[in-house]
N, CA, C and O atoms as CSV, one atom per row, in Angstrom:
chain,resi,resn,atom,element,x,y,z
A,1,MET,N,N,3.418,50.813,31.020
A,1,MET,CA,C,3.824,49.655,31.783
A,1,MET,C,C,2.617,48.842,32.236
A,1,MET,O,O,2.676,47.614,32.279
A,2,ALA,N,N,1.539,49.512,32.570
A,2,ALA,CA,C,0.351,48.834,33.059
A,2,ALA,C,C,-0.267,47.969,31.964
A,2,ALA,O,O,-0.826,46.908,32.244
A,3,ARG,N,N,-0.165,48.419,30.738
A,3,ARG,CA,C,-0.741,47.677,29.619
A,3,ARG,C,C,-0.001,46.357,29.414
A,3,ARG,O,O,-0.634,45.340,29.131
A,4,SER,N,N,1.312,46.352,29.550
A,4,SER,CA,C,2.120,45.150,29.383
A,4,SER,C,C,1.769,44.106,30.436
A,4,SER,O,O,1.743,42.911,30.142
A,5,SER,N,N,1.502,44.546,31.648
A,5,SER,CA,C,1.176,43.587,32.702
A,5,SER,C,C,-0.227,43.005,32.515
A,5,SER,O,O,-0.517,41.924,33.029
A,6,GLN,N,N,-1.099,43.705,31.787
A,6,GLN,CA,C,-2.442,43.175,31.530
A,6,GLN,C,C,-2.456,42.205,30.349
A,6,GLN,O,O,-3.251,41.265,30.345
A,7,THR,N,N,-1.609,42.406,29.361
A,7,THR,CA,C,-1.612,41.548,28.169
A,7,THR,C,C,-0.871,40.238,28.405
A,7,THR,O,O,-1.147,39.236,27.744
A,8,ARG,N,N,0.057,40.244,29.334
A,8,ARG,CA,C,0.806,39.015,29.589
A,8,ARG,C,C,-0.091,37.859,30.034
A,8,ARG,O,O,0.036,36.766,29.484
A,9,PRO,N,N,-0.972,38.043,30.984
A,9,PRO,CA,C,-1.857,36.930,31.371
A,9,PRO,C,C,-2.765,36.486,30.226
A,9,PRO,O,O,-3.035,35.296,30.062
A,10,LEU,N,N,-3.231,37.452,29.440
A,10,LEU,CA,C,-4.072,37.094,28.293
A,10,LEU,C,C,-3.293,36.275,27.270
A,10,LEU,O,O,-3.817,35.313,26.709
A,11,LEU,N,N,-2.059,36.655,27.031
A,11,LEU,CA,C,-1.219,35.897,26.096
A,11,LEU,C,C,-0.936,34.495,26.620
A,11,LEU,O,O,-0.922,33.530,25.856
A,12,LEU,N,N,-0.711,34.389,27.927
A,12,LEU,CA,C,-0.480,33.079,28.525
A,12,LEU,C,C,-1.719,32.198,28.436
A,12,LEU,O,O,-1.616,31.002,28.162
A,13,VAL,N,N,-2.895,32.789,28.669
A,13,VAL,CA,C,-4.147,32.032,28.550
A,13,VAL,C,C,-4.344,31.583,27.096
A,13,VAL,O,O,-4.699,30.433,26.838
A,14,LEU,N,N,-4.110,32.496,26.157
A,14,LEU,CA,C,-4.247,32.163,24.740
A,14,LEU,C,C,-3.258,31.087,24.328
A,14,LEU,O,O,-3.616,30.154,23.609
A,15,LEU,N,N,-2.022,31.209,24.777
A,15,LEU,CA,C,-1.005,30.196,24.474
A,15,LEU,C,C,-1.369,28.848,25.080
A,15,LEU,O,O,-1.223,27.815,24.426
A,16,GLY,N,N,-1.838,28.849,26.310
A,16,GLY,CA,C,-2.278,27.604,26.961
A,16,GLY,C,C,-3.442,26.984,26.216
A,16,GLY,O,O,-3.493,25.764,26.061
A,17,PHE,N,N,-4.385,27.802,25.748
A,17,PHE,CA,C,-5.521,27.300,24.981
A,17,PHE,C,C,-5.049,26.662,23.673
A,17,PHE,O,O,-5.524,25.589,23.303
A,18,LEU,N,N,-4.119,27.314,22.973
A,18,LEU,CA,C,-3.609,26.780,21.708
A,18,LEU,C,C,-2.836,25.474,21.909
A,18,LEU,O,O,-2.954,24.545,21.109
A,19,VAL,N,N,-2.052,25.412,22.975
A,19,VAL,CA,C,-1.311,24.181,23.275
A,19,VAL,C,C,-2.282,23.059,23.615
A,19,VAL,O,O,-2.108,21.930,23.156
A,20,GLY,N,N,-3.298,23.354,24.409
A,20,GLY,CA,C,-4.306,22.344,24.755
A,20,GLY,C,C,-5.076,21.874,23.530
A,20,GLY,O,O,-5.331,20.680,23.373
A,21,LEU,N,N,-5.447,22.813,22.659
A,21,LEU,CA,C,-6.154,22.459,21.428
A,21,LEU,C,C,-5.265,21.615,20.517
A,21,LEU,O,O,-5.727,20.646,19.916
A,22,GLY,N,N,-4.005,21.982,20.418
A,22,GLY,CA,C,-3.072,21.186,19.603
A,22,GLY,C,C,-2.880,19.789,20.171
A,22,GLY,O,O,-2.800,18.822,19.414
A,23,GLY,N,N,-2.805,19.668,21.475
A,23,GLY,CA,C,-2.663,18.356,22.114
A,23,GLY,C,C,-3.882,17.492,21.893
A,23,GLY,O,O,-3.767,16.297,21.621
A,24,TRP,N,N,-5.063,18.102,22.009
A,24,TRP,CA,C,-6.303,17.357,21.765
A,24,TRP,C,C,-6.363,16.892,20.311
A,24,TRP,O,O,-6.726,15.748,20.036
A,25,ASN,N,N,-6.006,17.785,19.377
A,25,ASN,CA,C,-6.026,17.443,17.949
A,25,ASN,C,C,-4.993,16.362,17.637
A,25,ASN,O,O,-5.257,15.460,16.842
A,26,PHE,N,N,-3.818,16.452,18.263
A,26,PHE,CA,C,-2.792,15.430,18.080
A,26,PHE,C,C,-3.323,14.074,18.514
A,26,PHE,O,O,-3.181,13.089,17.790
A,27,HIS,N,N,-3.933,14.016,19.688
A,27,HIS,CA,C,-4.451,12.754,20.220
A,27,HIS,C,C,-5.542,12.185,19.301
A,27,HIS,O,O,-5.551,10.986,19.023
A,28,ARG,N,N,-6.442,13.024,18.840
A,28,ARG,CA,C,-7.520,12.580,17.958
A,28,ARG,C,C,-6.948,12.030,16.643
A,28,ARG,O,O,-7.359,10.963,16.187
A,29,ASN,N,N,-6.010,12.749,16.040
A,29,ASN,CA,C,-5.419,12.290,14.773
A,29,ASN,C,C,-4.590,11.029,14.976
A,29,ASN,O,O,-4.564,10.159,14.106
A,30,TRP,N,N,-3.912,10.924,16.115
A,30,TRP,CA,C,-3.120,9.721,16.394
A,30,TRP,C,C,-4.030,8.514,16.515
A,30,TRP,O,O,-3.712,7.444,15.996
A,31,LYS,N,N,-5.175,8.675,17.202
A,31,LYS,CA,C,-6.138,7.574,17.341
A,31,LYS,C,C,-6.693,7.167,15.974
A,31,LYS,O,O,-6.830,5.978,15.687
A,32,LEU,N,N,-7.008,8.141,15.141
A,32,LEU,CA,C,-7.497,7.834,13.793
A,32,LEU,C,C,-6.443,7.095,12.981
A,32,LEU,O,O,-6.753,6.159,12.244
A,33,GLU,N,N,-5.204,7.521,13.123
A,33,GLU,CA,C,-4.110,6.878,12.395
A,33,GLU,C,C,-3.909,5.433,12.862
A,33,GLU,O,O,-3.618,4.551,12.054
A,34,GLN,N,N,-4.063,5.196,14.157
A,34,GLN,CA,C,-3.892,3.841,14.689
A,34,GLN,C,C,-5.013,2.911,14.244
A,34,GLN,O,O,-4.813,1.698,14.170
A,35,SER,N,N,-6.188,3.457,13.947
A,35,SER,CA,C,-7.317,2.613,13.538
A,35,SER,C,C,-7.283,2.258,12.053
A,35,SER,O,O,-8.052,1.406,11.606
A,36,GLU,N,N,-6.404,2.898,11.285
A,36,GLU,CA,C,-6.296,2.594,9.856
A,36,GLU,C,C,-5.689,1.214,9.656
A,36,GLU,O,O,-4.878,0.758,10.462
A,37,ARG,N,N,-6.086,0.553,8.577
A,37,ARG,CA,C,-5.498,-0.732,8.212
A,37,ARG,C,C,-4.201,-0.447,7.455
A,37,ARG,O,O,-4.221,0.001,6.309
A,38,ARG,N,N,-3.085,-0.714,8.113
A,38,ARG,CA,C,-1.770,-0.500,7.504
A,38,ARG,C,C,-0.897,-1.706,7.837
A,38,ARG,O,O,-0.234,-1.724,8.874
A,39,PRO,N,N,-0.893,-2.721,6.958
A,39,PRO,CA,C,-0.159,-3.949,7.276
A,39,PRO,C,C,1.359,-3.758,7.357
A,39,PRO,O,O,2.047,-4.586,7.954
A,40,TYR,N,N,1.885,-2.695,6.775
A,40,TYR,CA,C,3.335,-2.488,6.777
A,40,TYR,C,C,3.753,-1.341,7.693
A,40,TYR,O,O,4.846,-0.798,7.534
A,41,ALA,N,N,2.909,-0.965,8.641
A,41,ALA,CA,C,3.206,0.161,9.527
A,41,ALA,C,C,4.403,-0.110,10.434
A,41,ALA,O,O,5.121,0.820,10.802
A,42,SER,N,N,4.624,-1.357,10.793
A,42,SER,CA,C,5.708,-1.665,11.731
A,42,SER,C,C,7.070,-1.813,11.049
A,42,SER,O,O,8.084,-1.957,11.731
A,43,TYR,N,N,7.107,-1.781,9.728
A,43,TYR,CA,C,8.365,-1.935,9.000
A,43,TYR,C,C,9.097,-0.603,8.927
A,43,TYR,O,O,8.481,0.461,8.873
A,44,SER,N,N,10.425,-0.686,8.928
A,44,SER,CA,C,11.221,0.530,8.762
A,44,SER,C,C,11.219,0.922,7.284
A,44,SER,O,O,10.837,0.131,6.421
A,45,LEU,N,N,11.647,2.143,7.008
A,45,LEU,CA,C,11.659,2.631,5.635
A,45,LEU,C,C,12.619,1.806,4.765
A,45,LEU,O,O,12.330,1.541,3.599
A,46,ASP,N,N,13.763,1.403,5.339
A,46,ASP,CA,C,14.716,0.574,4.591
A,46,ASP,C,C,14.103,-0.784,4.239
A,46,ASP,O,O,14.276,-1.287,3.129
A,47,GLU,N,N,13.387,-1.365,5.197
A,47,GLU,CA,C,12.743,-2.655,4.936
A,47,GLU,C,C,11.652,-2.517,3.878
A,47,GLU,O,O,11.489,-3.390,3.026
A,48,LEU,N,N,10.908,-1.415,3.938
A,48,LEU,CA,C,9.859,-1.186,2.938
A,48,LEU,C,C,10.444,-1.028,1.538
A,48,LEU,O,O,9.890,-1.541,0.567
A,49,GLU,N,N,11.556,-0.324,1.440
A,49,GLU,CA,C,12.180,-0.142,0.131
A,49,GLU,C,C,12.721,-1.464,-0.409
A,49,GLU,O,O,12.640,-1.725,-1.609
A,50,ALA,N,N,13.272,-2.297,0.473
A,50,ALA,CA,C,13.744,-3.613,0.043
A,50,ALA,C,C,12.571,-4.485,-0.403
A,50,ALA,O,O,12.664,-5.189,-1.408
A,51,LEU,N,N,11.470,-4.437,0.345
A,51,LEU,CA,C,10.277,-5.186,-0.047
A,51,LEU,C,C,9.719,-4.686,-1.374
A,51,LEU,O,O,9.311,-5.478,-2.224
A,52,ARG,N,N,9.704,-3.375,-1.543
A,52,ARG,CA,C,9.207,-2.802,-2.796
A,52,ARG,C,C,10.040,-3.290,-3.975
A,52,ARG,O,O,9.493,-3.648,-5.019
A,53,ASP,N,N,11.348,-3.306,-3.813
A,53,ASP,CA,C,12.215,-3.783,-4.897
A,53,ASP,C,C,11.969,-5.256,-5.194
A,53,ASP,O,O,11.935,-5.662,-6.356
A,54,ALA,N,N,11.798,-6.052,-4.152
A,54,ALA,CA,C,11.565,-7.489,-4.341
A,54,ALA,C,C,10.222,-7.749,-5.024
A,54,ALA,O,O,10.141,-8.544,-5.961
A,55,TYR,N,N,9.171,-7.077,-4.553
A,55,TYR,CA,C,7.859,-7.275,-5.171
A,55,TYR,C,C,7.826,-6.724,-6.587
A,55,TYR,O,O,7.150,-7.277,-7.454
A,56,ASP,N,N,8.546,-5.648,-6.823
A,56,ASP,CA,C,8.613,-5.100,-8.174
A,56,ASP,C,C,9.256,-6.099,-9.130
A,56,ASP,O,O,8.797,-6.263,-10.261
A,57,ALA,N,N,10.311,-6.760,-8.682
A,57,ALA,CA,C,10.957,-7.785,-9.510
A,57,ALA,C,C,10.001,-8.953,-9.761
A,57,ALA,O,O,9.931,-9.471,-10.875
A,58,GLU,N,N,9.266,-9.364,-8.727
A,58,GLU,CA,C,8.304,-10.455,-8.889
A,58,GLU,C,C,7.190,-10.074,-9.862
A,58,GLU,O,O,6.801,-10.877,-10.711
A,59,VAL,N,N,6.681,-8.856,-9.739
A,59,VAL,CA,C,5.619,-8.399,-10.633
A,59,VAL,C,C,6.115,-8.384,-12.075
A,59,VAL,O,O,5.408,-8.824,-12.981
A,60,ASN,N,N,7.315,-7.884,-12.287
A,60,ASN,CA,C,7.871,-7.856,-13.644
A,60,ASN,C,C,8.063,-9.263,-14.193
A,60,ASN,O,O,7.788,-9.512,-15.367
A,61,GLN,N,N,8.531,-10.182,-13.360
A,61,GLN,CA,C,8.742,-11.559,-13.796
A,61,GLN,C,C,7.411,-12.218,-14.173
A,61,GLN,O,O,7.306,-12.848,-15.225
A,62,HIS,N,N,6.397,-12.074,-13.316
A,62,HIS,CA,C,5.102,-12.684,-13.603
A,62,HIS,C,C,4.431,-12.024,-14.806
A,62,HIS,O,O,3.736,-12.691,-15.573
A,63,SER,N,N,4.633,-10.741,-14.969
A,63,SER,CA,C,4.065,-10.046,-16.115
A,63,SER,C,C,4.667,-10.575,-17.409
A,63,SER,O,O,3.954,-10.808,-18.385
A,64,ALA,N,N,5.977,-10.763,-17.412
A,64,ALA,CA,C,6.639,-11.299,-18.616
A,64,ALA,C,C,6.187,-12.736,-18.885
A,64,ALA,O,O,5.951,-13.112,-20.033
A,65,ARG,N,N,6.070,-13.533,-17.824
A,65,ARG,CA,C,5.603,-14.919,-18.001
A,65,ARG,C,C,4.182,-14.961,-18.536
A,65,ARG,O,O,3.857,-15.784,-19.392
A,66,TYR,N,N,3.328,-14.064,-18.026
A,66,TYR,CA,C,1.943,-14.059,-18.477
A,66,TYR,C,C,1.845,-13.607,-19.937
A,66,TYR,O,O,1.084,-14.183,-20.714
A,67,ARG,N,N,2.608,-12.584,-20.308
A,67,ARG,CA,C,2.594,-12.147,-21.709
A,67,ARG,C,C,3.051,-13.261,-22.631
A,67,ARG,O,O,2.484,-13.452,-23.707
A,68,ALA,N,N,4.078,-14.002,-22.213
A,68,ALA,CA,C,4.567,-15.119,-23.031
A,68,ALA,C,C,3.518,-16.220,-23.118
A,68,ALA,O,O,3.295,-16.779,-24.192
A,69,ALA,N,N,2.873,-16.536,-22.000
A,69,ALA,CA,C,1.852,-17.588,-22.010
A,69,ALA,C,C,0.619,-17.150,-22.790
A,69,ALA,O,O,0.009,-17.961,-23.486
A,70,ARG,N,N,0.253,-15.907,-22.685
A,70,ARG,CA,C,-0.928,-15.404,-23.381
A,70,ARG,C,C,-0.724,-15.390,-24.886
A,70,ARG,O,O,-1.659,-15.652,-25.642
A,71,SER,N,N,0.483,-15.087,-25.322
A,71,SER,CA,C,0.749,-15.030,-26.757
A,71,SER,C,C,0.886,-16.417,-27.375
A,71,SER,O,O,0.829,-16.568,-28.596
A,72,GLN,N,N,1.065,-17.424,-26.532
A,72,GLN,CA,C,1.190,-18.801,-27.020
A,72,GLN,C,C,-0.174,-19.265,-27.539
A,72,GLN,O,O,-1.160,-19.263,-26.803
A,73,LYS,N,N,-0.218,-19.658,-28.796
A,73,LYS,CA,C,-1.459,-20.140,-29.398
A,73,LYS,C,C,-1.607,-21.625,-29.113
A,73,LYS,O,O,-0.636,-22.381,-29.152
A,74,VAL,N,N,-2.827,-22.026,-28.829
A,74,VAL,CA,C,-3.118,-23.417,-28.530
A,74,VAL,C,C,-3.711,-24.042,-29.785
A,74,VAL,O,O,-4.808,-23.691,-30.219
A,75,ALA,N,N,-2.970,-24.961,-30.346
A,75,ALA,CA,C,-3.449,-25.662,-31.546
A,75,ALA,C,C,-4.216,-26.897,-31.112
A,75,ALA,O,O,-3.742,-27.698,-30.307
A,76,VAL,N,N,-5.408,-27.030,-31.663
A,76,VAL,CA,C,-6.239,-28.178,-31.345
A,76,VAL,C,C,-5.973,-29.245,-32.393
A,76,VAL,O,O,-6.028,-28.988,-33.595
A,77,GLY,N,N,-5.687,-30.430,-31.921
A,77,GLY,CA,C,-5.369,-31.526,-32.836
A,77,GLY,C,C,-6.135,-32.769,-32.464
A,77,GLY,O,O,-7.094,-32.713,-31.695
A,78,GLY,N,N,-5.730,-33.850,-32.989
A,78,GLY,CA,C,-6.365,-35.126,-32.686
A,78,GLY,C,C,-6.987,-35.725,-33.937
A,78,GLY,O,O,-7.104,-35.060,-34.966
A,79,ASP,N,N,-7.381,-36.975,-33.839
A,79,ASP,CA,C,-7.931,-37.658,-35.003
A,79,ASP,C,C,-9.455,-37.677,-35.011
A,79,ASP,O,O,-10.054,-38.321,-35.872
A,80,GLY,N,N,-10.093,-36.986,-34.072
A,80,GLY,CA,C,-11.540,-36.900,-34.079
A,80,GLY,C,C,-12.251,-37.932,-33.235
A,80,GLY,O,O,-13.469,-37.860,-33.069
A,81,THR,N,N,-11.520,-38.891,-32.699
A,81,THR,CA,C,-12.187,-39.882,-31.859
A,81,THR,C,C,-12.503,-39.253,-30.511
A,81,THR,O,O,-11.901,-38.256,-30.112
A,82,LEU,N,N,-13.439,-39.847,-29.835
A,82,LEU,CA,C,-13.864,-39.312,-28.544
A,82,LEU,C,C,-12.710,-39.286,-27.549
A,82,LEU,O,O,-12.575,-38.318,-26.800
A,83,ARG,N,N,-11.889,-40.303,-27.522
A,83,ARG,CA,C,-10.756,-40.361,-26.600
A,83,ARG,C,C,-9.788,-39.219,-26.875
A,83,ARG,O,O,-9.322,-38.582,-25.930
A,84,HIS,N,N,-9.472,-38.940,-28.125
A,84,HIS,CA,C,-8.560,-37.846,-28.462
A,84,HIS,C,C,-9.187,-36.490,-28.166
A,84,HIS,O,O,-8.490,-35.555,-27.772
A,85,GLN,N,N,-10.497,-36.379,-28.354
A,85,GLN,CA,C,-11.161,-35.117,-28.040
A,85,GLN,C,C,-11.101,-34.834,-26.536
A,85,GLN,O,O,-10.881,-33.693,-26.129
A,86,VAL,N,N,-11.293,-35.855,-25.719
A,86,VAL,CA,C,-11.204,-35.693,-24.268
A,86,VAL,C,C,-9.779,-35.332,-23.863
A,86,VAL,O,O,-9.572,-34.447,-23.033
A,87,GLU,N,N,-8.799,-36.016,-24.446
A,87,GLU,CA,C,-7.395,-35.709,-24.134
A,87,GLU,C,C,-7.041,-34.285,-24.560
A,87,GLU,O,O,-6.328,-33.576,-23.851
A,88,GLU,N,N,-7.537,-33.882,-25.707
A,88,GLU,CA,C,-7.258,-32.526,-26.190
A,88,GLU,C,C,-7.926,-31.482,-25.284
A,88,GLU,O,O,-7.340,-30.438,-24.999
A,89,PHE,N,N,-9.137,-31.766,-24.841
A,89,PHE,CA,C,-9.835,-30.875,-23.918
A,89,PHE,C,C,-9.049,-30.734,-22.612
A,89,PHE,O,O,-8.895,-29.629,-22.093
A,90,GLU,N,N,-8.560,-31.837,-22.091
A,90,GLU,CA,C,-7.781,-31.798,-20.851
A,90,GLU,C,C,-6.490,-31.013,-21.032
A,90,GLU,O,O,-6.084,-30.273,-20.137
A,91,ARG,N,N,-5.851,-31.168,-22.170
A,91,ARG,CA,C,-4.609,-30.441,-22.447
A,91,ARG,C,C,-4.869,-28.935,-22.504
A,91,ARG,O,O,-4.116,-28.151,-21.927
A,92,VAL,N,N,-5.912,-28.541,-23.186
A,92,VAL,CA,C,-6.246,-27.128,-23.298
A,92,VAL,C,C,-6.628,-26.570,-21.922
A,92,VAL,O,O,-6.294,-25.430,-21.598
A,93,GLN,N,N,-7.318,-27.363,-21.126
A,93,GLN,CA,C,-7.678,-26.944,-19.779
A,93,GLN,C,C,-6.430,-26.708,-18.924
A,93,GLN,O,O,-6.365,-25.724,-18.187
A,94,ARG,N,N,-5.448,-27.596,-19.014
A,94,ARG,CA,C,-4.209,-27.433,-18.241
A,94,ARG,C,C,-3.486,-26.148,-18.650
A,94,ARG,O,O,-2.981,-25.420,-17.795
A,95,ILE,N,N,-3.438,-25.871,-19.940
A,95,ILE,CA,C,-2.785,-24.644,-20.417
A,95,ILE,C,C,-3.527,-23.415,-19.881
A,95,ILE,O,O,-2.904,-22.456,-19.425
A,96,SER,N,N,-4.842,-23.454,-19.940
A,96,SER,CA,C,-5.655,-22.344,-19.468
A,96,SER,C,C,-5.497,-22.146,-17.959
A,96,SER,O,O,-5.402,-21.010,-17.495
A,97,GLN,N,N,-5.468,-23.224,-17.200
A,97,GLN,CA,C,-5.273,-23.117,-15.749
A,97,GLN,C,C,-3.896,-22.560,-15.425
A,97,GLN,O,O,-3.743,-21.795,-14.472
A,98,GLY,N,N,-2.896,-22.938,-16.205
A,98,GLY,CA,C,-1.557,-22.384,-16.008
A,98,GLY,C,C,-1.537,-20.879,-16.219
A,98,GLY,O,O,-0.907,-20.149,-15.453
A,99,LYS,N,N,-2.230,-20.413,-17.260
A,99,LYS,CA,C,-2.304,-18.977,-17.518
A,99,LYS,C,C,-3.013,-18.255,-16.374
A,99,LYS,O,O,-2.580,-17.185,-15.946
A,100,ARG,N,N,-4.094,-18.837,-15.886
A,100,ARG,CA,C,-4.819,-18.216,-14.779
A,100,ARG,C,C,-3.981,-18.197,-13.503
A,100,ARG,O,O,-4.044,-17.236,-12.736
A,101,ALA,N,N,-3.205,-19.236,-13.271
A,101,ALA,CA,C,-2.343,-19.276,-12.081
A,101,ALA,C,C,-1.287,-18.176,-12.146
A,101,ALA,O,O,-1.006,-17.518,-11.144
A,102,ILE,N,N,-0.710,-17.981,-13.319
A,102,ILE,CA,C,0.293,-16.918,-13.487
A,102,ILE,C,C,-0.360,-15.555,-13.264
A,102,ILE,O,O,0.215,-14.694,-12.598
A,103,ALA,N,N,-1.558,-15.353,-13.819
A,103,ALA,CA,C,-2.264,-14.080,-13.651
A,103,ALA,C,C,-2.627,-13.850,-12.189
A,103,ALA,O,O,-2.572,-12.719,-11.707
A,104,SER,N,N,-2.995,-14.906,-11.485
A,104,SER,CA,C,-3.335,-14.784,-10.069
A,104,SER,C,C,-2.115,-14.377,-9.245
A,104,SER,O,O,-2.218,-13.501,-8.386
A,105,GLU,N,N,-0.981,-14.991,-9.491
A,105,GLU,CA,C,0.250,-14.627,-8.774
A,105,GLU,C,C,0.643,-13.187,-9.075
A,105,GLU,O,O,1.068,-12.451,-8.184
A,106,TYR,N,N,0.500,-12.792,-10.332
A,106,TYR,CA,C,0.797,-11.411,-10.722
A,106,TYR,C,C,-0.089,-10.447,-9.933
A,106,TYR,O,O,0.397,-9.452,-9.395
A,107,ALA,N,N,-1.389,-10.742,-9.865
A,107,ALA,CA,C,-2.331,-9.861,-9.176
A,107,ALA,C,C,-2.013,-9.775,-7.681
A,107,ALA,O,O,-2.053,-8.689,-7.104
A,108,LYS,N,N,-1.700,-10.906,-7.052
A,108,LYS,CA,C,-1.372,-10.900,-5.621
A,108,LYS,C,C,-0.136,-10.043,-5.351
A,108,LYS,O,O,-0.123,-9.242,-4.416
A,109,ASN,N,N,0.889,-10.211,-6.163
A,109,ASN,CA,C,2.110,-9.432,-5.969
A,109,ASN,C,C,1.878,-7.953,-6.248
A,109,ASN,O,O,2.460,-7.097,-5.581
A,110,GLN,N,N,1.032,-7.647,-7.229
A,110,GLN,CA,C,0.745,-6.251,-7.546
A,110,GLN,C,C,-0.002,-5.581,-6.399
A,110,GLN,O,O,0.256,-4.417,-6.093
A,111,VAL,N,N,-0.914,-6.289,-5.768
A,111,VAL,CA,C,-1.641,-5.745,-4.610
A,111,VAL,C,C,-0.670,-5.451,-3.473
A,111,VAL,O,O,-0.746,-4.388,-2.856
A,112,GLN,N,N,0.238,-6.375,-3.189
A,112,GLN,CA,C,1.225,-6.154,-2.129
A,112,GLN,C,C,2.121,-4.960,-2.459
A,112,GLN,O,O,2.424,-4.142,-1.591
A,113,LEU,N,N,2.540,-4.870,-3.723
A,113,LEU,CA,C,3.380,-3.755,-4.152
A,113,LEU,C,C,2.634,-2.434,-3.980
A,113,LEU,O,O,3.223,-1.453,-3.527
A,114,ASP,N,N,1.363,-2.394,-4.328
A,114,ASP,CA,C,0.570,-1.172,-4.170
A,114,ASP,C,C,0.449,-0.779,-2.697
A,114,ASP,O,O,0.525,0.407,-2.373
A,115,GLU,N,N,0.264,-1.749,-1.801
A,115,GLU,CA,C,0.165,-1.442,-0.370
A,115,GLU,C,C,1.494,-0.917,0.179
A,115,GLU,O,O,1.508,-0.003,1.003
A,116,ILE,N,N,2.591,-1.485,-0.271
A,116,ILE,CA,C,3.910,-1.019,0.177
A,116,ILE,C,C,4.151,0.406,-0.312
A,116,ILE,O,O,4.629,1.252,0.445
A,117,GLU,N,N,3.822,0.672,-1.565
A,117,GLU,CA,C,4.016,2.021,-2.103
A,117,GLU,C,C,3.108,3.027,-1.403
A,117,GLU,O,O,3.500,4.177,-1.203
A,118,ALA,N,N,1.899,2.609,-1.030
A,118,ALA,CA,C,0.997,3.505,-0.297
A,118,ALA,C,C,1.572,3.825,1.084
A,118,ALA,O,O,1.469,4.961,1.547
A,119,GLU,N,N,2.173,2.836,1.744
A,119,GLU,CA,C,2.783,3.069,3.059
A,119,GLU,C,C,3.964,4.030,2.941
A,119,GLU,O,O,4.121,4.924,3.772
A,120,ILE,N,N,4.790,3.850,1.919
A,120,ILE,CA,C,5.931,4.751,1.721
A,120,ILE,C,C,5.439,6.165,1.442
A,120,ILE,O,O,5.988,7.127,1.979
A,121,ALA,N,N,4.407,6.306,0.605
A,121,ALA,CA,C,3.864,7.627,0.287
A,121,ALA,C,C,3.263,8.291,1.530
A,121,ALA,O,O,3.414,9.497,1.723
A,122,LYS,N,N,2.587,7.510,2.365
A,122,LYS,CA,C,2.004,8.062,3.595
A,122,LYS,C,C,3.094,8.574,4.518
A,122,LYS,O,O,2.964,9.646,5.110
A,123,ARG,N,N,4.165,7.812,4.640
A,123,ARG,CA,C,5.262,8.255,5.517
A,123,ARG,C,C,5.923,9.512,4.971
A,123,ARG,O,O,6.288,10.400,5.742
A,124,GLU,N,N,6.084,9.602,3.656
A,124,GLU,CA,C,6.674,10.801,3.072
A,124,GLU,C,C,5.763,12.003,3.276
A,124,GLU,O,O,6.236,13.117,3.500
A,125,ASN,N,N,4.457,11.775,3.197
A,125,ASN,CA,C,3.495,12.855,3.380
A,125,ASN,C,C,3.443,13.322,4.832
A,125,ASN,O,O,3.357,14.521,5.096
A,126,ASP,N,N,3.496,12.383,5.770
A,126,ASP,CA,C,3.401,12.725,7.198
A,126,ASP,C,C,4.687,13.313,7.753
A,126,ASP,O,O,4.643,14.077,8.717
A,127,GLY,N,N,5.824,12.978,7.175
A,127,GLY,CA,C,7.093,13.458,7.691
A,127,GLY,C,C,7.585,12.600,8.841
A,127,GLY,O,O,6.976,11.583,9.174
A,128,THR,N,N,8.693,13.014,9.446
A,128,THR,CA,C,9.255,12.278,10.567
A,128,THR,C,C,9.610,13.256,11.683
A,128,THR,O,O,9.769,14.454,11.451
A,129,GLY,N,N,9.729,12.731,12.878
A,129,GLY,CA,C,10.161,13.527,14.021
A,129,GLY,C,C,9.200,14.656,14.353
A,129,GLY,O,O,7.990,14.454,14.451
A,130,LEU,N,N,9.758,15.846,14.522
A,130,LEU,CA,C,8.980,17.013,14.909
A,130,LEU,C,C,7.964,17.389,13.835
A,130,LEU,O,O,6.868,17.846,14.157
A,131,LEU,N,N,8.315,17.203,12.564
A,131,LEU,CA,C,7.367,17.509,11.494
A,131,LEU,C,C,6.130,16.615,11.578
A,131,LEU,O,O,5.019,17.069,11.303
A,132,ARG,N,N,6.313,15.365,11.949
A,132,ARG,CA,C,5.177,14.457,12.090
A,132,ARG,C,C,4.293,14.877,13.258
A,132,ARG,O,O,3.067,14.842,13.154
A,133,VAL,N,N,4.906,15.272,14.362
A,133,VAL,CA,C,4.145,15.727,15.525
A,133,VAL,C,C,3.347,16.979,15.163
A,133,VAL,O,O,2.166,17.082,15.497
A,134,LEU,N,N,3.986,17.925,14.484
A,134,LEU,CA,C,3.285,19.137,14.070
A,134,LEU,C,C,2.161,18.819,13.083
A,134,LEU,O,O,1.092,19.427,13.126
A,135,HIS,N,N,2.415,17.874,12.210
A,135,HIS,CA,C,1.395,17.467,11.242
A,135,HIS,C,C,0.176,16.889,11.961
A,135,HIS,O,O,-0.961,17.220,11.624
A,136,LEU,N,N,0.409,16.034,12.941
A,136,LEU,CA,C,-0.700,15.445,13.692
A,136,LEU,C,C,-1.409,16.485,14.556
A,136,LEU,O,O,-2.622,16.402,14.750
A,137,ALA,N,N,-0.671,17.455,15.072
A,137,ALA,CA,C,-1.272,18.463,15.948
A,137,ALA,C,C,-2.069,19.504,15.182
A,137,ALA,O,O,-2.987,20.108,15.737
A,138,THR,N,N,-1.738,19.723,13.928
A,138,THR,CA,C,-2.396,20.800,13.187
A,138,THR,C,C,-3.311,20.314,12.078
A,138,THR,O,O,-4.041,21.120,11.502
A,139,ARG,N,N,-3.300,19.045,11.759
A,139,ARG,CA,C,-4.105,18.517,10.644
A,139,ARG,C,C,-5.550,18.344,11.093
A,139,ARG,O,O,-5.828,17.919,12.215
A,140,TYR,N,N,-6.442,18.680,10.205
A,140,TYR,CA,C,-7.862,18.388,10.444
A,140,TYR,C,C,-8.224,17.175,9.609
A,140,TYR,O,O,-7.968,17.150,8.405
A,141,PRO,N,N,-8.822,16.161,10.241
A,141,PRO,CA,C,-9.077,14.930,9.486
A,141,PRO,C,C,-10.033,15.182,8.386
A,141,PRO,O,O,-10.371,14.264,7.639
């Protein structure tokens, strides 16, 4: 009986130490998480999935447009006069700028899609509710 009364305070001290250490670790990990750049952190999971679907459709549309524009061959014509050469140069420039504009829109949408998918993956990795709290309390950065 005497042994049980001696181990109880030690167990309570050990338990208090572990709870304090977990709380400190939780706070440290929470602060690190808050300092990360996460533009979609305030969105709900449903909103993120809707955004992902929308950006995915945009990326596919721009990709198809760019493939079609890229495969289009530019035929150079004209009668050789300086005026026709300048007009032909301007026409080719407009076509080239159009292709670059499509590629730029594709790249912007792809970057947004990648950030949304990274946010969804982070949330799946961290968990929700009690699992998220335990993850923050026990994870070492």
